[in-house]
C-alpha positions, 0 to 999 in steps of 0.5 A: 452496507458498509460506509466510511468516509476518510474523516471516519478513519483519520485520527483511528486506528484505521490510520496507519503510519509508517515507523520511518514516516515514508507513508500513511495507509487509511484502511477503508476495509479490512478483514473484520468487514470480511470482503475477502480483501482489504481496500486502503487509500495510501499516501507515499510522502514526496522524496521517499523510497520504501523497500516493499515485499508482500510475500504473503499478500497480493496487491493491486494498486491504482495511482490517482495522484502524484508521480514516482516510480517502481524498481523490481529488485530481481532485475532492476526494471523501473516502471514510472507511476503517474495518475491513472496507472495501475500495477499489480504484485501478481508474483509477490514482486520485491521493489522500491516504491519512490515518490518523486517531488510530491506525494503518490496517492494510491488506491490499494486492494490486498488479498488476502485482507489485512488485519488493519494494523500491519506495518512492513517488517525488516523484509518490507513484507506484512505478517503472514495472515491470521488463520 
């Protein structure tokens, strides 16, 4: 059994900060645990916008705190995000993720699982899964 607290993660290599300081991802489960997915708590900092395009991963996200929006780049459609909202990037949707005046706290699941050290590249993607 795996039991891990947020205090176990903070200040370790499982707490990953964006290079542009827009977010922090606390990685509870990674590829190392061999669960078939990874589980993260991600904080999107207030008044930020991040371009994201998970070309190699599927992601499901559940908002537990804060408000913001997603704007898909393909069609410019905007989806509001608030506590109780779930969205799934089932088509590798390229999008902007925006937090409004307070931080967004999101629970995220990735398939395939992240190794744990990933940050977004210039396209907004994480590196391809290791084989």
